[in-house]
C-alpha positions in Angstrom: 15.3 -9.8 -9.0 13.3 -6.9 -7.6 15.1 -4.9 -5.0 13.6 -3.2 -1.8 14.9 -0.8 0.8 13.2 -0.8 4.2 13.9 1.6 6.9 14.1 0.6 10.5 14.2 -3.0 9.5 16.4 -4.6 12.1 13.5 -5.5 14.3 9.7 -5.7 14.7 7.5 -5.1 11.7 10.2 -3.9 9.5 12.3 -7.1 10.0 9.2 -9.2 9.4 8.5 -7.3 6.2 12.1 -7.9 5.1 11.7 -11.6 5.8 8.5 -11.9 3.8 9.9 -10.0 0.9 13.0 -12.1 0.8 10.7 -15.3 0.8 9.0 -13.8 -2.2 12.3 -13.5 -4.1 13.2 -9.8 -3.5 16.7 -8.6 -2.7 16.4 -6.5 0.5 18.5 -3.6 1.6 17.9 -3.7 5.4 18.0 -0.2 6.9 19.1 0.2 10.5 20.1 3.2 12.6 22.7 1.0 14.2 25.1 -0.8 11.8 25.8 -3.4 14.4 22.1 -4.1 15.0 21.4 -4.2 11.2 24.1 -6.7 10.6 22.8 -8.9 13.4 19.4 -8.9 11.7 21.1 -9.8 8.4 22.9 -12.7 9.9 19.6 -14.0 11.5 17.9 -14.0 8.1 20.9 -15.7 6.5 20.8 -18.3 9.2 17.1 -19.0 7.9 18.4 -19.4 4.4 17.4 -15.9 3.2 20.7 -14.7 1.7 19.7 -11.9 -0.6 19.9 -9.1 2.0 22.4 -6.4 2.9 22.5 -4.3 5.9 22.5 -0.5 5.3 23.4 2.0 8.1 20.6 4.5 7.8 19.6 7.0 10.5 16.4 8.7 8.9 17.0 11.8 11.2 20.6 12.3 9.9 21.0 13.9 6.5 24.4 12.7 6.3 23.5 9.1 7.0 20.7 9.2 4.4 23.1 10.6 1.9 25.7 7.8 2.7 23.0 5.2 2.5 21.9 6.4 -1.0 25.6 6.1 -2.0 25.9 2.7 -0.5 22.7 1.3 -2.3 23.8 3.1 -5.6 27.0 1.3 -5.6 25.0 -2.1 -5.4 22.1 -1.3 -7.9 20.9 1.2 -10.5 17.3 0.4 -9.8 15.1 0.2 -6.6 11.6 -1.3 -7.0 10.3 -0.8 -3.5 10.7 1.7 -0.7 9.2 0.9 2.7 9.3 3.9 5.0 9.0 1.9 8.2 11.2 3.7 10.7 9.2 5.4 13.4 9.0 6.5 17.0 6.2 6.5 19.4 7.2 9.7 21.2 7.1 8.6 24.7 4.4 9.2 27.2 2.3 11.0 28.4 1.3 12.8 25.2 -1.1 15.6 26.2 -2.0 18.4 23.9 -1.5 21.0 26.6 1.7 19.8 28.1 3.7 18.1 25.2 6.4 20.7 24.2 7.7 21.8 20.8 10.9 20.0 21.3 9.0 16.7 21.8 6.9 17.4 18.8 10.0 18.1 16.7 11.8 14.9 17.9 8.7 12.7 16.9 8.3 14.6 13.5 11.9 14.3 12.7 11.6 10.5 12.4 8.0 10.0 11.4 7.6 12.8 8.8 10.9 14.5 8.0 12.8 11.1 8.0 10.3 9.8 5.3 10.8 12.9 3.3 14.6 12.7 3.5 14.7 9.1 2.4 12.0 9.3 -0.3 13.6 12.3 -2.0 17.0 10.7 -1.8 16.0 7.5 -3.3 13.3 8.5 -5.7 15.8 8.6 -8.6 16.5 4.9 -8.3 12.7 4.2 -7.9 12.1 6.0 -11.2 14.2 3.4 -13.0 11.9 0.6 -11.9 9.1 -0.4 -14.3 6.8 -0.9 -11.2 8.0 1.4 -8.4 6.2 1.0 -5.0 6.4 3.2 -2.0 4.7 2.1 1.3 4.6 4.7 4.1 3.9 2.8 7.4 1.1 4.6 9.0 -1.6 3.7 11.6 -5.4 3.7 11.6 -4.8 5.4 15.1 -3.9 8.6 13.1 -7.2 8.8 11.2 -8.8 12.2 11.9 -12.2 10.8 11.1 -11.9 7.8 13.4 -10.5 9.9 16.2 -13.7 12.1 16.1 -16.0 9.0 16.4 -16.8 8.1 20.1 -17.9 4.7 19.0 -14.5 3.8 17.5 -12.8 1.1 19.7 -9.6 3.2 20.0 -11.3 6.5 20.4 -9.8 7.1 23.9 -6.3 6.2 22.8 -5.1 9.8 22.2 -1.4 10.4 21.8 -0.9 13.8 20.4 2.8 13.5 19.3 2.4 10.2 17.4 -1.1 10.9 16.1 -0.1 14.3 14.8 3.2 13.1 13.1 1.5 10.2 11.4 -1.5 12.3 10.3 1.1 14.7 8.7 2.7 11.7 7.1 -0.6 10.7 5.6 -1.0 14.1 4.0 2.6 13.8 2.7 1.5 10.5 1.0 -1.6 12.0 -0.5 0.7 14.7 -2.1 3.4 12.3 -3.2 0.9 10.0 -4.8 -0.6 12.9 -6.7 2.6 14.2 -7.9 3.4 10.8 -9.2 0.0 10.1 -10.6 0.9 9.8 -14.3 3.7 7.4 -13.7 3.9 3.7 -12.8 4.4 4.5 -9.1 1.9 3.2 -6.5 2.2 5.1 -3.2 0.2 4.2 -0.2 0.0 4.8 3.5 -0.5 1.3 5.2 -1.3 0.4 8.8 0.1 -3.0 9.9 -2.6 -3.1 12.6 -2.2 -3.0 16.4 0.7 -5.4 16.4 2.5 -6.5 19.5 6.1 -5.5 19.3 8.6 -3.7 21.6 7.5 -0.6 19.9 4.3 -0.6 22.0 5.6 -2.8 24.8 3.9 -5.8 23.3 0.4 -4.4 24.0 -0.9 -5.1 20.6 -3.4 -7.7 19.7 -2.0 -8.7 16.4 1.2 -10.6 15.4 4.2 -9.3 13.6 3.6 -11.9 10.8 0.2 -10.3 10.2 1.6 -6.8 10.2 4.5 -7.7 7.9 2.1 -9.4 5.5 0.1 -6.3 5.2 3.0 -4.0 4.5 4.5 -6.6 2.0 1.2 -7.0 0.2 1.2 -3.3 -0.9 4.9 -3.4 -1.5 4.2 -6.0 -4.2 0.8 -4.7 -5.7 0.2 -5.0 -9.4 -0.4 -2.4 -11.9 -4.2 -2.6 -11.0 -3.5 -1.9 -7.3 -4.5 1.3 -5.5 -2.4 4.5 -5.1 -2.8 7.4 -2.9 -4.9 5.4 -0.4 -4.9 5.0 3.4 -5.1 1.3 4.1 -6.0 -0.5 7.3 -7.0 -4.0 6.9 -7.6 -4.4 10.6 -10.1 -1.6 10.4 -11.6 -2.6 7.0 -10.9 -6.2 6.2 -12.9 -6.0 3.1 -11.1 -3.4 1.1 -8.7 -2.0 3.5 -9.5 1.6 2.6 -9.7 3.7 5.7 -10.9 7.4 6.2 -8.2 10.0 6.5 
């Protein structure tokens, strides 16, 4: 049985990704900043007959919490097959380049970039023991530098400097991570779930959590012939998914 850790998985796209991986026979460690919310999510999944799931208290902004989560997972398994870095924050509004302060940037980066780095570096030893390790960093086509320079792009006017900057930085981390792991069985990709309606964006999205979860789960389960070091948005590019950085 393959095993996956998903951060920020007690609700929204993270929860749906957990549900879909469980349906595919994975054991899921459901990361949640709140232990109570994580356990509630686990009970919801178990009520639906999906029993191979365990709540893990995991606040990606807290090094102590990440260390404790690594210890908790390590007591359960010697091998981790999938890491989905899903936990993220929007950063609040307004997000203007001339008025958003350094503290606001740091708060957003602490989750969307530094949190991914903390978790990835803490769990990579378990991932290295898998014959087919997969890392999916949940990103957004809304953080493509190329698309945001194109006035004809449908989301061109959706500028949000905190969120966009943090996820663009995450994309570069993904490129570097994939490069460092290029001669190994790892597959590392940045994947956009699409403009999905969740409480994360006050349900303003046009897609469903089922669609978003399926896109993330797909790249968590890709085979040896799958891509690595790519930026994937199937909403932007339905044919191949590849999206300009």
